[in-house]
N, C-alpha and C positions, 0 to 999 in steps of 0.2 A: 249703380245707376241703371235705371230702367229705360228701355227703348220700346216704343210701339211702332210696328211696321204694318203696311197694308199691301196685299198682293195685287198683281196686275192681271190683265186679260188672259184667259186660259185656266184660271183657278176655279171658275164656276162649274158646277155639276148639276144635273137635273134634281130638283127638289131640295136643294141645300138650305133653303130658308124655312122649310116647313116647321122644324122643331122650335125655331126662334119665335114663331108667332104666339106661342103660349105665354110668353113673358109680357107682363104689364107694360103698356106703352109702345111695344114694337109694332103691333098691327096698326095702331093709330098713326104712328110716325110714317110707316110705309104708305098708308093711304094718302096722307098729306103730301108726301114726296111724289107719289104717283100722279096726283093732280098737278103738281108743279111742273112735271116734265111731260105730261100727256102719255104716260106709259103705265100699264098695270103691273107694277113691280111685284105685287103679291102673286099674281098668276104666273109670271115668268119665273119667280123664285120657288114655286111650289108645284106647278102643273106642267110647265113647258118642257119639251124634250131637248136633247142636246143640240140639235140643229137650230132650233129657235133661239136658244141662248148663246149660240156661237155668233150670231149676227152682232157685228161690232156696235151698231146703234142701240142694241138692247143690252149686251154684256157689260158695257162700260158703266151706265148709270146703275145697273143692277149690282155690280161689284162695289161701287162707291156707297150705295145705300146700305148694303150688307155690312160693310166695314164700319160705317158711322153708327148703325144700330147696335152692333155687337160691342163696339168700344164704349158706348153709353152704359152697357150692362156691367162694366167692370167697376164702376164707382157709384156708391150710394148718393154722393154729393158731386155734381159736375165740377164744382170748384176744386175737388181733390185732384183732378187730372193734371193741371199744370203744377200742382205741388208735389206730385208723386212720380211724374214722368219726366225724365231728363231730356228726351229727344224723340222726334217722330220722323218717319220717312215712309215713302211708298214707292213701289216698283211700277213705272210707267203710269197707267191711269190711277194706280194706288196713290200717286202723289196728290191727287185731288182729295182723296180720303184723308191723307195726312194733313193737307192744308186746312181742311175743315176741322179736324180733330184739334189742330193747333190754334184754332180761332182766327185764322187769316181770312176765311170766307164762311159766311153762314151756310148751314146745311143746304137749304133750298137753292141758294146762289151757286154753290159748288155743283149741285146736281144739274141745274139748268145749263151751266157751262159744259159739264161733261156730256150732256145730251147733245149739245151743239157739236162738241168734239167728235162723238161717236158717229153722228150723221155725216159730218164733213169727212171723216176718215173713211167711212164706208163708200162715200161718193168718190173720193180720190182713189180708193183701192179698185173701183170698178173700171177705171180708165185702162189699166194694164193688168194682166194676170200675174200677180205677184204672191209671195208667201214668205214664210220664215221657217228655219230649221235649227234645232239645238245640236251643238257639237259637244260630245261628251269625251273628256280627256284632252290631252294635248297641251302644248305650251303656247300661251298667247303670242309670244315673240315669233313663233313659227306660223301659228294659225292665222293671225290677222293679215300678214302680207300675202298669204296663200288666198284668203278670201278676196282681198283687193285685186289680186291677179285675175281672179275669175269674174270680177265686176260686181262682187257682192259687198254688202256693208256689214261690219260687225255691229249689229243694231243693239244688242244687249251684251255687255261684258259683265258677267254675273259673279265672277270669282269662283273659288272652289272647283276649278277645272271646267267651267261651263261658259261657252260663248254662243250667242244666237246670231245666225247669219240671216240676212234678208235681201231679197232681190226678185228677179223675174223667175218664172217657173223653169225656163231654160237654164238660167244660171244655177238654180238649185239642183237641177238634174245633173249638171256638170260637176257640182260639188259631191253629189252622191257617188259619181263615177271616179272622182279624183279627190279623195279625202286628204286633208293635211296630215303630215307625219305625226303619229302619236294619238290621233283622234280615233277612238274606239267605235263610235257610232254616230250617225247623223239621223236625227229624229224630226220628222216633219211636225210642225205645230198646228193646232187647230185654230188658226186665226185667218182673217179674211184678206190680209194684204201685207205688204212690206212696211210695217210700222217703224217709226224712228229712222226713216231714210228720206232721201230727196223726193221719193214718190209721194210723200205726204205734204209737199209744199202747199198745194191748194187748201188743205185743212188748216195750216198755220194761219193763212190769210183770214179764213172764216172765224177762227177762234180769236184772233187779234181784234177783229171788228166787234165780236160779242163782249170781249173783255173791256172795251172802252167804256162800257156802261157801269162797270163795277168800281167800288171803292174799298179795296181790301184793307184789313187791319194788320198791324204788325203781329206776327205769331207770338202767342203766350208761352210757347214751348220751343226749344231749339228745333229748327226745321232743317233737315239735311237733304240737299238737292241731288237728284239723279245726274244732273249735268256734269258735275265735277266732284261730287262728294262733299262740297263745302256747306257750312251752316249759313243760312240766309236769315238776316235780321229784320228786314222790312217787308211789309205786305206787298208793296209795289214790285219788289224784286221777285217775291214768290210768284205773283201773277205773271210777270214777264217770263219767268222760267217755265211756268205751266204752259204758256202759249208756245214757246219755242221748242219744248221737249218733244212735241209731236214728230218733228223731223230730225231730232238730235238723238244720238245713241244714248242708251241707258247705262250709266257707269255704276252699277250696284256694287262692284268690287271696291270702288272708292268710297261709297257710302259706308260699307263695312269697315274700311280702314278708319274712317272718321269715328265710328262707334268705338273702335279700340282706343283711339286717342282721347275720347271723352270719358273712358273708363267704364264701359258697359259691363254690367254683371248679370243682367237679365233682359230677355227679349220676348215680347208677346206679339204674335201675328194675329191681327183681327180676322174675322170671318170673310171669306173661306180660307182659313189658314192651312199651312203645310209646306208650300213651295219655299218661302223665305226662311222658315225655321230650318228646313233641310239644308239650305246653303249655309246658314249660320252655324249649324252643328259641325260642318266641315271647315269653315273659315274662321270661326270664333271659338276655338276650344276652351272649355271651362266656363262659358257663358250658359246660364240656364235658359231654356226656351220653353214656351208654351204656344201651341197653335190652336186658335179657336176654330175648331171644325164644327162642333155642335155645342149646345148649352152645357153639356156634361163637362166641358173643358173649363167652365168659368171658375169652379172652385180652385183648380190648380193655378189658374191665372191670378186669382185674388191672393192666393198664398204667396205667389212670386212677387206681387206688388208689395205685400207686407214685409217680405224679406229684403227688398231693395229700397234704396232711397236716393234722392238727388242731392247734389251739393246745396241747392237752394233750400231743400227741406231740412238738411242738417243745420244750416245756418239759422233757419227760422226757429228750430228747436233749441238752439244754443242759448 
């Protein structure tokens, strides 16, 4: 069974979209999506420097657009995706990519909502100086209480020995000075605020208002949610969870547990891939993975698609 996953903020790097523009349809799609969100996605994905694309309001629609465009390159016929993919999931803002890939939201609607999300989160982050840091190593049973003692939120519980803490700069400085037992390193992340914490409350309100205008469809592919790793069957619940996850921790560890339960044998991470496949290699031994970093990775991804199948596809062929 094949899973498609989409990375979250921080996966972007300067120029990462450049090579993808040579593929038929990609430039046209990015131009249309740029018009939809009022943002030159092509320039940001090819010419902008690291600081420009670190901006939350830019990074989020840029990542979602890249994920959607690269996912479309995997299949000659778009109708093959729900036949050949068993489940989709995304990390943080990657959930919007996953929702669109699964057919719950049209591409342009997903991008407009993400643009609202990014702007609202950037505004919320400006209220207090906050940030995030990855903790490498350690036992969650020890790390999580330690973070809470320092006033920090375990904003991302990623599995494979990685937890991301979020809070004020003062709280993060205290963490650096007082690491939980077993944690090897604390690495500051290049993000603009304490995402997936109570600091993002105002962004939830803005996103909820924007979501009122949407009429999501039920996902055509099993959609696995960051909130609790559960599969979500209705478009209404997908949208509700997309709104709430701005201030809720990301439980990627539980998503990977669900992949196991579903019988995953292959995992493809859409552009800009690498982060989630790295976690999968440690947490899902035996599962074949491909990260779409450049178009050169498409052949390997297509080979993996050909090797894997979903229960639905097996039944259809029986």
